[in-house]
N, CA, C, O and CB atoms as a CASP TS submission, in Angstrom:
PFRMAT TS
TARGET T0000
AUTHOR 0000-0000-0000
METHOD Language model
MODEL 1
PARENT N/A
ATOM      1  N   MET     1      14.886 -10.659  -0.713  1.00  0.00           N
ATOM      2  CA  MET     1      14.061  -9.593  -0.170  1.00  0.00           C
ATOM      3  C   MET     1      12.602  -9.918  -0.463  1.00  0.00           C
ATOM      4  O   MET     1      12.293 -10.442  -1.533  1.00  0.00           O
ATOM      5  CB  MET     1      14.460  -8.209  -0.766  1.00  0.00           C
ATOM      6  N   SER     2      11.711  -9.621   0.456  1.00  0.00           N
ATOM      7  CA  SER     2      10.296  -9.903   0.290  1.00  0.00           C
ATOM      8  C   SER     2       9.658  -8.876  -0.651  1.00  0.00           C
ATOM      9  O   SER     2      10.227  -7.821  -0.934  1.00  0.00           O
ATOM     10  CB  SER     2       9.583  -9.903   1.656  1.00  0.00           C
ATOM     11  N   VAL     3       8.478  -9.216  -1.116  1.00  0.00           N
ATOM     12  CA  VAL     3       7.743  -8.298  -1.980  1.00  0.00           C
ATOM     13  C   VAL     3       7.429  -7.017  -1.214  1.00  0.00           C
ATOM     14  O   VAL     3       7.530  -5.918  -1.761  1.00  0.00           O
ATOM     15  CB  VAL     3       6.441  -8.955  -2.504  1.00  0.00           C
ATOM     16  N   ALA     4       7.048  -7.163   0.052  1.00  0.00           N
ATOM     17  CA  ALA     4       6.735  -5.988   0.866  1.00  0.00           C
ATOM     18  C   ALA     4       7.969  -5.107   1.016  1.00  0.00           C
ATOM     19  O   ALA     4       7.868  -3.882   0.954  1.00  0.00           O
ATOM     20  CB  ALA     4       6.206  -6.411   2.252  1.00  0.00           C
ATOM     21  N   GLY     5       9.129  -5.720   1.212  1.00  0.00           N
ATOM     22  CA  GLY     5      10.362  -4.953   1.346  1.00  0.00           C
ATOM     23  C   GLY     5      10.723  -4.232   0.070  1.00  0.00           C
ATOM     24  O   GLY     5      11.170  -3.085   0.096  1.00  0.00           O
ATOM     25  N   GLU     6      10.528  -4.905  -1.046  1.00  0.00           N
ATOM     26  CA  GLU     6      10.812  -4.276  -2.338  1.00  0.00           C
ATOM     27  C   GLU     6       9.868  -3.107  -2.578  1.00  0.00           C
ATOM     28  O   GLU     6      10.292  -2.046  -3.037  1.00  0.00           O
ATOM     29  CB  GLU     6      10.691  -5.302  -3.481  1.00  0.00           C
ATOM     30  N   SER     7       8.588  -3.298  -2.268  1.00  0.00           N
ATOM     31  CA  SER     7       7.608  -2.231  -2.448  1.00  0.00           C
ATOM     32  C   SER     7       7.928  -1.055  -1.543  1.00  0.00           C
ATOM     33  O   SER     7       7.810   0.100  -1.952  1.00  0.00           O
ATOM     34  CB  SER     7       6.192  -2.743  -2.169  1.00  0.00           C
ATOM     35  N   GLY     8       8.333  -1.347  -0.313  1.00  0.00           N
ATOM     36  CA  GLY     8       8.672  -0.285   0.625  1.00  0.00           C
ATOM     37  C   GLY     8       9.877   0.509   0.163  1.00  0.00           C
ATOM     38  O   GLY     8       9.895   1.735   0.273  1.00  0.00           O
ATOM     39  N   GLY     9      10.887  -0.183  -0.354  1.00  0.00           N
ATOM     40  CA  GLY     9      12.075   0.496  -0.862  1.00  0.00           C
ATOM     41  C   GLY     9      11.760   1.356  -2.065  1.00  0.00           C
ATOM     42  O   GLY     9      12.245   2.481  -2.191  1.00  0.00           O
ATOM     43  N   ARG    10      10.949   0.817  -2.938  1.00  0.00           N
ATOM     44  CA  ARG    10      10.556   1.570  -4.133  1.00  0.00           C
ATOM     45  C   ARG    10       9.732   2.795  -3.730  1.00  0.00           C
ATOM     46  O   ARG    10       9.922   3.887  -4.266  1.00  0.00           O
ATOM     47  CB  ARG    10       9.748   0.670  -5.110  1.00  0.00           C
ATOM     48  N   ALA    11       8.822   2.598  -2.785  1.00  0.00           N
ATOM     49  CA  ALA    11       7.989   3.715  -2.326  1.00  0.00           C
ATOM     50  C   ALA    11       8.854   4.801  -1.704  1.00  0.00           C
ATOM     51  O   ALA    11       8.605   5.990  -1.902  1.00  0.00           O
ATOM     52  CB  ALA    11       6.935   3.228  -1.311  1.00  0.00           C
ATOM     53  N   GLN    12       9.860   4.394  -0.959  1.00  0.00           N
ATOM     54  CA  GLN    12      10.752   5.369  -0.326  1.00  0.00           C
ATOM     55  C   GLN    12      11.510   6.166  -1.389  1.00  0.00           C
ATOM     56  O   GLN    12      11.674   7.380  -1.263  1.00  0.00           O
ATOM     57  CB  GLN    12      11.747   4.661   0.624  1.00  0.00           C
ATOM     58  N   GLN    13      11.967   5.485  -2.426  1.00  0.00           N
ATOM     59  CA  GLN    13      12.661   6.179  -3.517  1.00  0.00           C
ATOM     60  C   GLN    13      11.728   7.157  -4.224  1.00  0.00           C
ATOM     61  O   GLN    13      12.127   8.265  -4.583  1.00  0.00           O
ATOM     62  CB  GLN    13      13.223   5.165  -4.528  1.00  0.00           C
ATOM     63  N   MET    14      10.486   6.736  -4.417  1.00  0.00           N
ATOM     64  CA  MET    14       9.517   7.599  -5.090  1.00  0.00           C
ATOM     65  C   MET    14       9.195   8.829  -4.240  1.00  0.00           C
ATOM     66  O   MET    14       9.045   9.932  -4.767  1.00  0.00           O
ATOM     67  CB  MET    14       8.232   6.819  -5.399  1.00  0.00           C
ATOM     68  N   ARG    15       9.089   8.636  -2.926  1.00  0.00           N
ATOM     69  CA  ARG    15       8.831   9.778  -2.045  1.00  0.00           C
ATOM     70  C   ARG    15       9.995  10.762  -2.088  1.00  0.00           C
ATOM     71  O   ARG    15       9.790  11.976  -2.096  1.00  0.00           O
ATOM     72  CB  ARG    15       8.590   9.304  -0.598  1.00  0.00           C
ATOM     73  N   ALA    16      11.214  10.235  -2.117  1.00  0.00           N
ATOM     74  CA  ALA    16      12.391  11.105  -2.177  1.00  0.00           C
ATOM     75  C   ALA    16      12.394  11.900  -3.486  1.00  0.00           C
ATOM     76  O   ALA    16      12.686  13.096  -3.494  1.00  0.00           O
ATOM     77  CB  ALA    16      13.694  10.272  -2.046  1.00  0.00           C
ATOM     78  N   LYS    17      12.071  11.237  -4.570  1.00  0.00           N
ATOM     79  CA  LYS    17      12.022  11.912  -5.867  1.00  0.00           C
ATOM     80  C   LYS    17      10.916  12.965  -5.882  1.00  0.00           C
ATOM     81  O   LYS    17      11.097  14.056  -6.421  1.00  0.00           O
ATOM     82  CB  LYS    17      11.803  10.891  -7.001  1.00  0.00           C
ATOM     83  N   ALA    18       9.770  12.631  -5.289  1.00  0.00           N
ATOM     84  CA  ALA    18       8.670  13.593  -5.215  1.00  0.00           C
ATOM     85  C   ALA    18       9.095  14.832  -4.428  1.00  0.00           C
ATOM     86  O   ALA    18       8.748  15.956  -4.791  1.00  0.00           O
ATOM     87  CB  ALA    18       7.427  12.947  -4.567  1.00  0.00           C
ATOM     88  N   GLN    19       9.843  14.619  -3.358  1.00  0.00           N
ATOM     89  CA  GLN    19      10.324  15.749  -2.562  1.00  0.00           C
ATOM     90  C   GLN    19      11.281  16.617  -3.383  1.00  0.00           C
ATOM     91  O   GLN    19      11.230  17.845  -3.315  1.00  0.00           O
ATOM     92  CB  GLN    19      11.024  15.247  -1.279  1.00  0.00           C
ATOM     93  N   GLU    20      12.147  15.972  -4.153  1.00  0.00           N
ATOM     94  CA  GLU    20      13.066  16.720  -5.018  1.00  0.00           C
ATOM     95  C   GLU    20      12.292  17.564  -6.030  1.00  0.00           C
ATOM     96  O   GLU    20      12.645  18.713  -6.297  1.00  0.00           O
ATOM     97  CB  GLU    20      14.022  15.757  -5.752  1.00  0.00           C
ATOM     98  N   LEU    21      11.237  16.979  -6.584  1.00  0.00           N
ATOM     99  CA  LEU    21      10.422  17.709  -7.557  1.00  0.00           C
ATOM    100  C   LEU    21       9.708  18.893  -6.907  1.00  0.00           C
ATOM    101  O   LEU    21       9.611  19.966  -7.503  1.00  0.00           O
ATOM    102  CB  LEU    21       9.396  16.771  -8.202  1.00  0.00           C
ATOM    103  N   LYS    22       9.211  18.699  -5.688  1.00  0.00           N
ATOM    104  CA  LYS    22       8.564  19.800  -4.973  1.00  0.00           C
ATOM    105  C   LYS    22       9.546  20.940  -4.746  1.00  0.00           C
ATOM    106  O   LYS    22       9.202  22.109  -4.923  1.00  0.00           O
ATOM    107  CB  LYS    22       7.996  19.313  -3.628  1.00  0.00           C
ATOM    108  N   GLU    23      10.763  20.601  -4.356  1.00  0.00           N
ATOM    109  CA  GLU    23      11.781  21.622  -4.124  1.00  0.00           C
ATOM    110  C   GLU    23      12.140  22.342  -5.420  1.00  0.00           C
ATOM    111  O   GLU    23      12.338  23.557  -5.435  1.00  0.00           O
ATOM    112  CB  GLU    23      13.033  20.996  -3.504  1.00  0.00           C
ATOM    113  N   ALA    24      12.222  21.579  -6.503  1.00  0.00           N
ATOM    114  CA  ALA    24      12.515  22.194  -7.797  1.00  0.00           C
ATOM    115  C   ALA    24      11.380  23.134  -8.207  1.00  0.00           C
ATOM    116  O   ALA    24      11.625  24.194  -8.783  1.00  0.00           O
ATOM    117  CB  ALA    24      12.733  21.110  -8.878  1.00  0.00           C
ATOM    118  N   ALA    25      10.145  22.745  -7.909  1.00  0.00           N
ATOM    119  CA  ALA    25       9.001  23.598  -8.225  1.00  0.00           C
ATOM    120  C   ALA    25       9.068  24.900  -7.440  1.00  0.00           C
ATOM    121  O   ALA    25       8.735  25.964  -7.964  1.00  0.00           O
ATOM    122  CB  ALA    25       7.684  22.867  -7.927  1.00  0.00           C
ATOM    123  N   GLU    26       9.493  24.819  -6.196  1.00  0.00           N
ATOM    124  CA  GLU    26       9.615  26.027  -5.371  1.00  0.00           C
ATOM    125  C   GLU    26      10.658  26.990  -5.939  1.00  0.00           C
ATOM    126  O   GLU    26      10.519  28.206  -5.806  1.00  0.00           O
ATOM    127  CB  GLU    26       9.983  25.651  -3.929  1.00  0.00           C
ATOM    128  N   ARG    27      11.695  26.451  -6.567  1.00  0.00           N
ATOM    129  CA  ARG    27      12.763  27.285  -7.130  1.00  0.00           C
ATOM    130  C   ARG    27      12.433  27.798  -8.531  1.00  0.00           C
ATOM    131  O   ARG    27      13.027  28.772  -8.993  1.00  0.00           O
ATOM    132  CB  ARG    27      14.059  26.502  -7.173  1.00  0.00           C
ATOM    133  N   ALA    28      11.487  27.144  -9.206  1.00  0.00           N
ATOM    134  CA  ALA    28      11.167  27.498 -10.594  1.00  0.00           C
ATOM    135  C   ALA    28      10.599  28.910 -10.657  1.00  0.00           C
ATOM    136  O   ALA    28       9.756  29.294  -9.846  1.00  0.00           O
ATOM    137  CB  ALA    28      10.162  26.488 -11.203  1.00  0.00           C
ATOM    138  N   THR    29      11.072  29.664 -11.623  1.00  0.00           N
ATOM    139  CA  THR    29      10.582  31.030 -11.792  1.00  0.00           C
ATOM    140  C   THR    29       9.443  31.098 -12.810  1.00  0.00           C
ATOM    141  O   THR    29       8.616  32.008 -12.759  1.00  0.00           O
ATOM    142  CB  THR    29      11.723  31.948 -12.224  1.00  0.00           C
ATOM    143  N   ASP    30       9.402  30.150 -13.721  1.00  0.00           N
ATOM    144  CA  ASP    30       8.351  30.110 -14.735  1.00  0.00           C
ATOM    145  C   ASP    30       7.110  29.439 -14.132  1.00  0.00           C
ATOM    146  O   ASP    30       7.193  28.298 -13.679  1.00  0.00           O
ATOM    147  CB  ASP    30       8.836  29.346 -16.017  1.00  0.00           C
ATOM    148  N   PRO    31       5.969  30.124 -14.120  1.00  0.00           N
ATOM    149  CA  PRO    31       4.760  29.556 -13.518  1.00  0.00           C
ATOM    150  C   PRO    31       4.327  28.230 -14.149  1.00  0.00           C
ATOM    151  O   PRO    31       3.860  27.333 -13.447  1.00  0.00           O
ATOM    152  CB  PRO    31       3.634  30.546 -13.625  1.00  0.00           C
ATOM    153  N   GLN    32       4.479  28.106 -15.458  1.00  0.00           N
ATOM    154  CA  GLN    32       4.097  26.854 -16.121  1.00  0.00           C
ATOM    155  C   GLN    32       5.016  25.706 -15.697  1.00  0.00           C
ATOM    156  O   GLN    32       4.558  24.590 -15.449  1.00  0.00           O
ATOM    157  CB  GLN    32       4.136  27.025 -17.653  1.00  0.00           C
ATOM    158  N   GLU    33       6.290  25.990 -15.619  1.00  0.00           N
ATOM    159  CA  GLU    33       7.252  24.968 -15.188  1.00  0.00           C
ATOM    160  C   GLU    33       6.982  24.576 -13.734  1.00  0.00           C
ATOM    161  O   GLU    33       7.049  23.399 -13.380  1.00  0.00           O
ATOM    162  CB  GLU    33       8.712  25.482 -15.348  1.00  0.00           C
ATOM    163  N   ARG    34       6.681  25.557 -12.908  1.00  0.00           N
ATOM    164  CA  ARG    34       6.373  25.291 -11.501  1.00  0.00           C
ATOM    165  C   ARG    34       5.159  24.364 -11.395  1.00  0.00           C
ATOM    166  O   ARG    34       5.176  23.396 -10.635  1.00  0.00           O
ATOM    167  CB  ARG    34       6.110  26.618 -10.738  1.00  0.00           C
ATOM    168  N   GLN    35       4.118  24.661 -12.154  1.00  0.00           N
ATOM    169  CA  GLN    35       2.904  23.852 -12.113  1.00  0.00           C
ATOM    170  C   GLN    35       3.184  22.428 -12.606  1.00  0.00           C
ATOM    171  O   GLN    35       2.698  21.453 -12.033  1.00  0.00           O
ATOM    172  CB  GLN    35       1.796  24.505 -12.964  1.00  0.00           C
ATOM    173  N   LYS    36       3.967  22.327 -13.665  1.00  0.00           N
ATOM    174  CA  LYS    36       4.318  21.017 -14.214  1.00  0.00           C
ATOM    175  C   LYS    36       5.073  20.179 -13.168  1.00  0.00           C
ATOM    176  O   LYS    36       4.778  18.998 -12.988  1.00  0.00           O
ATOM    177  CB  LYS    36       5.175  21.182 -15.497  1.00  0.00           C
ATOM    178  N   LEU    37       6.030  20.784 -12.491  1.00  0.00           N
ATOM    179  CA  LEU    37       6.799  20.075 -11.475  1.00  0.00           C
ATOM    180  C   LEU    37       5.933  19.691 -10.272  1.00  0.00           C
ATOM    181  O   LEU    37       6.076  18.599  -9.723  1.00  0.00           O
ATOM    182  CB  LEU    37       7.973  20.931 -11.018  1.00  0.00           C
ATOM    183  N   GLN    38       5.044  20.584  -9.872  1.00  0.00           N
ATOM    184  CA  GLN    38       4.153  20.284  -8.749  1.00  0.00           C
ATOM    185  C   GLN    38       3.237  19.112  -9.076  1.00  0.00           C
ATOM    186  O   GLN    38       3.011  18.242  -8.235  1.00  0.00           O
ATOM    187  CB  GLN    38       3.318  21.516  -8.383  1.00  0.00           C
ATOM    188  N   GLU    39       2.718  19.089 -10.281  1.00  0.00           N
ATOM    189  CA  GLU    39       1.829  17.998 -10.705  1.00  0.00           C
ATOM    190  C   GLU    39       2.593  16.679 -10.755  1.00  0.00           C
ATOM    191  O   GLU    39       2.087  15.646 -10.315  1.00  0.00           O
ATOM    192  CB  GLU    39       1.206  18.306 -12.088  1.00  0.00           C
ATOM    193  N   LYS    40       3.785  16.716 -11.279  1.00  0.00           N
ATOM    194  CA  LYS    40       4.601  15.498 -11.353  1.00  0.00           C
ATOM    195  C   LYS    40       4.922  14.984  -9.946  1.00  0.00           C
ATOM    196  O   LYS    40       4.897  13.777  -9.703  1.00  0.00           O
ATOM    197  CB  LYS    40       5.911  15.768 -12.139  1.00  0.00           C
ATOM    198  N   ALA    41       5.219  15.887  -9.035  1.00  0.00           N
ATOM    199  CA  ALA    41       5.501  15.509  -7.650  1.00  0.00           C
ATOM    200  C   ALA    41       4.263  14.892  -7.005  1.00  0.00           C
ATOM    201  O   ALA    41       4.360  13.901  -6.281  1.00  0.00           O
ATOM    202  CB  ALA    41       5.975  16.733  -6.837  1.00  0.00           C
ATOM    203  N   ARG    42       3.104  15.483  -7.271  1.00  0.00           N
ATOM    204  CA  ARG    42       1.856  14.963  -6.702  1.00  0.00           C
ATOM    205  C   ARG    42       1.569  13.549  -7.197  1.00  0.00           C
ATOM    206  O   ARG    42       1.189  12.676  -6.416  1.00  0.00           O
ATOM    207  CB  ARG    42       0.683  15.887  -7.053  1.00  0.00           C
ATOM    208  N   ARG    43       1.754  13.326  -8.506  1.00  0.00           N
ATOM    209  CA  ARG    43       1.522  11.989  -9.065  1.00  0.00           C
ATOM    210  C   ARG    43       2.490  10.976  -8.473  1.00  0.00           C
ATOM    211  O   ARG    43       2.101   9.851  -8.159  1.00  0.00           O
ATOM    212  CB  ARG    43       1.659  12.014 -10.595  1.00  0.00           C
ATOM    213  N   MET    44       3.741  11.367  -8.322  1.00  0.00           N
ATOM    214  CA  MET    44       4.735  10.456  -7.774  1.00  0.00           C
ATOM    215  C   MET    44       4.420  10.126  -6.318  1.00  0.00           C
ATOM    216  O   MET    44       4.591   8.985  -5.890  1.00  0.00           O
ATOM    217  CB  MET    44       6.136  11.061  -7.891  1.00  0.00           C
ATOM    218  N   GLN    45       3.967  11.107  -5.565  1.00  0.00           N
ATOM    219  CA  GLN    45       3.584  10.879  -4.172  1.00  0.00           C
ATOM    220  C   GLN    45       2.425   9.883  -4.114  1.00  0.00           C
ATOM    221  O   GLN    45       2.427   8.979  -3.278  1.00  0.00           O
ATOM    222  CB  GLN    45       3.193  12.217  -3.480  1.00  0.00           C
ATOM    223  N   GLU    46       1.443  10.042  -4.988  1.00  0.00           N
ATOM    224  CA  GLU    46       0.308   9.128  -5.026  1.00  0.00           C
ATOM    225  C   GLU    46       0.770   7.708  -5.362  1.00  0.00           C
ATOM    226  O   GLU    46       0.298   6.741  -4.764  1.00  0.00           O
ATOM    227  CB  GLU    46      -0.734   9.610  -6.053  1.00  0.00           C
ATOM    228  N   GLN    47       1.684   7.587  -6.309  1.00  0.00           N
ATOM    229  CA  GLN    47       2.206   6.275  -6.671  1.00  0.00           C
ATOM    230  C   GLN    47       2.933   5.628  -5.500  1.00  0.00           C
ATOM    231  O   GLN    47       2.806   4.425  -5.275  1.00  0.00           O
ATOM    232  CB  GLN    47       3.141   6.388  -7.868  1.00  0.00           C
ATOM    233  N   SER    48       3.688   6.417  -4.761  1.00  0.00           N
ATOM    234  CA  SER    48       4.418   5.865  -3.622  1.00  0.00           C
ATOM    235  C   SER    48       3.440   5.372  -2.563  1.00  0.00           C
ATOM    236  O   SER    48       3.681   4.346  -1.926  1.00  0.00           O
ATOM    237  CB  SER    48       5.374   6.917  -3.023  1.00  0.00           C
ATOM    238  N   GLU    49       2.337   6.095  -2.368  1.00  0.00           N
ATOM    239  CA  GLU    49       1.326   5.661  -1.407  1.00  0.00           C
ATOM    240  C   GLU    49       0.666   4.365  -1.856  1.00  0.00           C
ATOM    241  O   GLU    49       0.346   3.511  -1.029  1.00  0.00           O
ATOM    242  CB  GLU    49       0.269   6.749  -1.216  1.00  0.00           C
ATOM    243  N   GLN    50       0.460   4.214  -3.164  1.00  0.00           N
ATOM    244  CA  GLN    50      -0.100   2.963  -3.689  1.00  0.00           C
ATOM    245  C   GLN    50       0.872   1.810  -3.453  1.00  0.00           C
ATOM    246  O   GLN    50       0.451   0.710  -3.096  1.00  0.00           O
ATOM    247  CB  GLN    50      -0.418   3.097  -5.202  1.00  0.00           C
ATOM    248  N   GLU    51       2.154   2.048  -3.647  1.00  0.00           N
ATOM    249  CA  GLU    51       3.167   1.022  -3.404  1.00  0.00           C
ATOM    250  C   GLU    51       3.154   0.594  -1.941  1.00  0.00           C
ATOM    251  O   GLU    51       3.266  -0.592  -1.632  1.00  0.00           O
ATOM    252  CB  GLU    51       4.565   1.537  -3.798  1.00  0.00           C
ATOM    253  N   ILE    52       3.018   1.562  -1.048  1.00  0.00           N
ATOM    254  CA  ILE    52       2.980   1.256   0.381  1.00  0.00           C
ATOM    255  C   ILE    52       1.757   0.401   0.693  1.00  0.00           C
ATOM    256  O   ILE    52       1.851  -0.571   1.442  1.00  0.00           O
ATOM    257  CB  ILE    52       2.963   2.557   1.223  1.00  0.00           C
ATOM    258  N   ARG    53       0.612   0.762   0.120  1.00  0.00           N
ATOM    259  CA  ARG    53      -0.602  -0.024   0.362  1.00  0.00           C
ATOM    260  C   ARG    53      -0.456  -1.442  -0.178  1.00  0.00           C
ATOM    261  O   ARG    53      -0.853  -2.400   0.484  1.00  0.00           O
ATOM    262  CB  ARG    53      -1.819   0.658  -0.278  1.00  0.00           C
ATOM    263  N   LYS    54       0.108  -1.583  -1.368  1.00  0.00           N
ATOM    264  CA  LYS    54       0.317  -2.912  -1.934  1.00  0.00           C
ATOM    265  C   LYS    54       1.238  -3.735  -1.048  1.00  0.00           C
ATOM    266  O   LYS    54       0.977  -4.911  -0.795  1.00  0.00           O
ATOM    267  CB  LYS    54       0.896  -2.810  -3.348  1.00  0.00           C
ATOM    268  N   GLY    55       2.313  -3.120  -0.578  1.00  0.00           N
ATOM    269  CA  GLY    55       3.267  -3.815   0.269  1.00  0.00           C
ATOM    270  C   GLY    55       2.680  -4.203   1.605  1.00  0.00           C
ATOM    271  O   GLY    55       2.964  -5.287   2.114  1.00  0.00           O
ATOM    272  N   SER    56       1.862  -3.334   2.186  1.00  0.00           N
ATOM    273  CA  SER    56       1.300  -3.643   3.498  1.00  0.00           C
ATOM    274  C   SER    56       0.251  -4.745   3.397  1.00  0.00           C
ATOM    275  O   SER    56       0.035  -5.469   4.369  1.00  0.00           O
ATOM    276  CB  SER    56       0.686  -2.387   4.126  1.00  0.00           C
ATOM    277  N   GLN    57      -0.387  -4.887   2.279  1.00  0.00           N
ATOM    278  CA  GLN    57      -1.358  -5.976   2.111  1.00  0.00           C
ATOM    279  C   GLN    57      -0.647  -7.321   2.130  1.00  0.00           C
ATOM    280  O   GLN    57      -1.207  -8.320   2.582  1.00  0.00           O
ATOM    281  CB  GLN    57      -2.150  -5.808   0.792  1.00  0.00           C
ATOM    282  N   GLY    58       0.563  -7.343   1.649  1.00  0.00           N
ATOM    283  CA  GLY    58       1.332  -8.591   1.638  1.00  0.00           C
ATOM    284  C   GLY    58       1.803  -9.008   3.017  1.00  0.00           C
ATOM    285  O   GLY    58       2.191 -10.162   3.201  1.00  0.00           O
ATOM    286  N   LEU    59       1.783  -8.110   3.997  1.00  0.00           N
ATOM    287  CA  LEU    59       2.236  -8.425   5.335  1.00  0.00           C
ATOM    288  C   LEU    59       1.154  -9.053   6.201  1.00  0.00           C
ATOM    289  O   LEU    59       1.465  -9.702   7.200  1.00  0.00           O
ATOM    290  CB  LEU    59       2.746  -7.193   5.992  1.00  0.00           C
ATOM    291  N   ASP    60      -0.100  -8.873   5.839  1.00  0.00           N
ATOM    292  CA  ASP    60      -1.196  -9.359   6.660  1.00  0.00           C
ATOM    293  C   ASP    60      -1.615 -10.762   6.217  1.00  0.00           C
ATOM    294  O   ASP    60      -2.197 -10.909   5.142  1.00  0.00           O
ATOM    295  CB  ASP    60      -2.390  -8.392   6.588  1.00  0.00           C
ATOM    296  N   PRO    61      -1.337 -11.787   7.008  1.00  0.00           N
ATOM    297  CA  PRO    61      -1.676 -13.160   6.590  1.00  0.00           C
ATOM    298  C   PRO    61      -3.171 -13.412   6.542  1.00  0.00           C
ATOM    299  O   PRO    61      -3.595 -14.421   5.979  1.00  0.00           O
ATOM    300  CB  PRO    61      -1.037 -14.158   7.526  1.00  0.00           C
ATOM    301  N   MET    62      -3.977 -12.543   7.105  1.00  0.00           N
ATOM    302  CA  MET    62      -5.429 -12.704   7.106  1.00  0.00           C
ATOM    303  C   MET    62      -6.064 -12.234   5.813  1.00  0.00           C
ATOM    304  O   MET    62      -7.249 -12.485   5.597  1.00  0.00           O
ATOM    305  CB  MET    62      -6.033 -11.954   8.264  1.00  0.00           C
ATOM    306  N   LYS    63      -5.329 -11.567   4.951  1.00  0.00           N
ATOM    307  CA  LYS    63      -5.893 -11.059   3.690  1.00  0.00           C
ATOM    308  C   LYS    63      -5.719 -12.046   2.597  1.00  0.00           C
ATOM    309  O   LYS    63      -6.132 -11.793   1.465  1.00  0.00           O
ATOM    310  CB  LYS    63      -5.258  -9.749   3.292  1.00  0.00           C
TER
END
C-alpha cells in the first residue's frame, strides 16, 4: 500500500472516530463531559485533515 493510501485510510478511521465522539457528546447529559467530547472530536477531525493533506502531497509528482 502506498503512503498516500495509508494516510487516507488512517484519516478515514479518524473521521469515523470523530463522528462517534460528536454523537456521544450530543447524548451526554453532563455539560463538562459534553464539552470534553466535543473538543476531542474537533482535535481528531483536525488531525484527519492533516493526514489527508500529507497524503495528497505524496500524490503530486510536481511537489
